[in-house]
N, C-alpha and C positions, 0 to 999 in steps of 0.2 A: 436337159439330162439330170437325173437325180444324183445327189451326192452320196458319199460313202463315209461312215464314221467307224472308227475302231474304238471299242469299249473295253475297259479293263476292270476285272472284278475285285472285290474287297475280301476282307476276312470272312472265313466260313467256307470258302471254295477249296481250301487246302486238303491234301491227302498224301500219304506216303506213296511215292511213285507217280506223282501227278504229272511229271514230264519224262517220258521215256525216249523221246526223239533224241538222236545223237547227230550232232553236226558241229562244224567248227564254230558257228555262232553261239550255240548252246555252251560248248566247252569254254569258250572265251568269256562268256557272261558268268558262268560258274566261277572261273578262276578270278575274275575281277571282284566278284562278291566275296570270295574266300579271302583274298588279300586285304580287302577293306575291313572285314569283320574279324579276321583271325581264327576262323574255323572253316571246316570243309563243307561248303554250301552244297556241292553236288552230292555228297554222302548223306546229308540231312534230307535233301529232297527225294533222293532215290530210296533210301533205306531207313529214314527216321532216326531214332524211334518216334512213334506217334505222339507219346506224351511230351516229348521235347518239341516236336514240330507244332503242337497245338498250344504251346506257351506263346503268348502274344509277342514277346520280344524276339522270338524266332519265327513265328508265323508271318509277321509283316515283311521282314526282309526276304523270306523264302518266296512268298507270293510275288513280290516285286521282281525278284530275279527271274522267276518263271515267265512272267508276263513280258519282261523286257527281252528275254532270250527268244521267246516266240515271235515277238515283233521283229527283232533283228533277222531271225530265220526267214520270216515271211518276206521282208523287204529284199532279201538277197536271193529269193527263189520265185520271182515273177509275180508275187501277189500285187494286187492293185494298191497304189499309194492312197492313203486316206485324205479326205478333204477336211476332216476335223477329228479330234480325239477327245475322249472324256473317260473318267474312271469313277467307280462307286467307292466312296470313302477312301480307304487305303489305295485303291486303284487309281486315284487322281495323281499320285506320285509317278506311277508307271506311265500315265498319259503325258505328264510333263517331261519325263525322260524321253519318251517317243517323239515329243514335239521339239526336243532340243533345248528346252528351257532350263533344265537342271541336269547336271552331269550324273551318270548312274552311280559313280562312286560316292558322291555326296548324298544322293537319294537313299542308297541302301544303308548308310550310316544314320541318316535322319530317321528312317522308319524303325530302325532298331530302338533308337531313343524314344520315338513316338510310342512304341509298344510298351517300353518300360514306364514311361511317364503316365500313360493311360491306365496301366494296370495298378500303378502306385497311387493314383488319385483317390481311390475309394478302397477301404479295407476289403480283402477278399471275403466274399459271402455276404456283403452288405448291400450290394446293388445288382441289378439285372436288367434284362430286356424282354419284351414280349411282342409277338406279331399279332395284330388284330385284323381280322378279315370281315368285310361286309359293312363298314361304316365309312362315310365320306371324310375327306381331309378336314373340312370345317368342323364336323361333328367331333372328330378326334381331338382337335385343338380345344374345343369347348369343354369336353370331358376332362382332358388333362388339366386345364386351368381350374375347373370346378373341384376336382379331387385334390389338387395341390392346395387350394385355398382352405378346404375343409381340414386338411391334414395339419396345417400350422407348422409342423416341424419337418415333414418330408416333402418330396416333390416327385413328379413324373411329367415327362415331356415327350412330344413327338420327336423321334430320332431319325427315322427314314421314311420319306414319302415315296414308296417303291413303285406303286402302280395304283390305278383307281381302286379304292376300297381295300387297299393293302398297305397298312401303316405299321411301322415298328416303333414302340415306345420304350423309354428308358427311365430309370429312377431307382430310389431305394426300395428294397424288397417289400416292405410293409405297404407302402403307398402303391406299389405296382400291383399287389394282390387286390387292393380296393378298386383300382382302376379296371382290372380285368373283370371283376364282378359287375361294375357299373356298365362296362361295355356289353356284357351279356344281357343285362337288363334293358339296354338301349337297342337291342336287336342285332348285335354282332353275330355273324355266322360262326366264328371261332375266335378264341384268344389263346395263344400258345406261348408258354414260357420258352425262351431260347437258351440253348446251352452255350452261354458266353460267360466270361470271367469278370466282366465289369459293365457298368451302364454307359456305353459309348454315346457320343453325340448328344450330350445334355449338359446342363449347368454344373453337374457334379464333376465334370472334367475340367473345370477352370484351372485348378493347379497344374494340370498337364498342359493346357493352352499357354500358360505363362512361361513354362519351361521351353515349350516348342518355339515360342516367340524369340527367346534368347538364342536358341540353336539356329533358327532360320536367318537371323541377322548375320550369322557367320558364313553363310554360303552364298555363292553367286547364282542369281536367277536372271536370265536374259529373256528378251522377247521371243516367244515360241515361233518356230519355223512352220509349224502346222497349227491352225487355229485350235484353241482349247475352250471347252465349256466347263465351268467349275461348279462344284456342288452347292456352294453357299449362295451364289447369285443365280444359278440356273441360266447363265448367259455366257456369251463369248468374252474372254479376257485376254488382253494383249500386253498390258502394262506390267512390268516385273514387280513393281511395288504393290500393285493390286493383287497380283498372284500370291505374293508373300503374305499379305494381310489375310487373304481368303484361306490360305493354308492354316494360319493360326486360328481363325474363326471357326474353321471346319471341325476342330476338335470338340467344340461345345455345341455347334449348330447342326440342325437337321440336314440330311442328304436330300436334296430336292430333285430326286431322280425323275419322277413323273414330269415335272415342269421342264427339266433338261431335255428329255426326249421330245416334248412338244416344241421346245425352242428349235431343235434341229429340224423337225418336220416342217415348221414354219419357214425354215431356210432351205427347203427342197432337199433335205437329207433324208432319204427313205431306205437306205441300205446300211446294214450294221454287221460288223464282224466282232465277235467276242474274242479277245486276245488274252487268254489265261485258262486255267483249269476249270472244268465244269461248264454248265450252260445256264447258270442262274440268271444272268443279265438278259440272255436271249428270251427266256420266258417272261421276264418283267417287261421287256420292250414290246413283245407281242400283246401283252395285256394293256399297255398304254395305247398301242395302235395296231390293230390286226392286219393292216395292209403293209406293215414294215416287212422288208426282206431281211432275214436274219441268218447269219452263218456263224460257225464256231471254229476257231483256229485252235483246236485242242491237241493233246499229246499224240493222238493217233493219226493226225492228218499227214498225208504224204505230199511231197513237193509237187507232183503233177496235178494235185487238186487245188493248189493255192491260187492259180491264175483265175479260177472261176469264182472265187469268193468275192462277194460284194458286187457281182455283175449280173 
């Protein structure tokens, strides 16, 4: 029998009103987040304003809250229990909360700091990210290394290996433009600048990683009750100290999503439920493996549909 994975999305999936479901689980999760952070999380998620919700320090705890609220709702309404969990970038924190490795109160405080640290690592407007379609992972690594060598002062690195021939890169703006042109010359189908405020998951985030390391030392992480696959290793992790180290490394390291999905498939996990707003991960998973069975636990789902998800 094939296994079931719950997957949790990262930054970029947010929108005002992204969770309209009303339940005791949702209300309790909103209240817990509000008490931890000192502002009304339910109001931010339901009413915005958008310009505040899209600020990284607010985006990250809001998305975590929505994902955890949906997971709690699903588990209390007859949805099938997952065999494994994983998250994309920020979504890894939601996965670890779902797995019982990190307390939600600790996680929501952590990701607010994570957002602040990542935004502060590079001056606003000095770095960015771009999605490149149509080139292999190995080719993208080679082009990034070549362009960085030639730049001498700048850098650009692969940040997200999202699906076959779909790689997101990050770096300083000048070097990023050179890379995009080089990719077009190398046969890329498209290269698109992303609307993000900083170059996440690259070496420019080292100041943020150092600060996160100090913060992560302050919280308790225990062995997960549900198996977890982490971004940095694209493999199962059970040791709390390894999980902690991987969360630090994740700030500067690429998200190995393609490999993570292949790891699950090799372990007979063929069913996936996206636990958060939107369907970005569902699309990526189908690009990695067309045979994957994908469902979405979004804001519109009703309780009587939950039991069929993942089956």
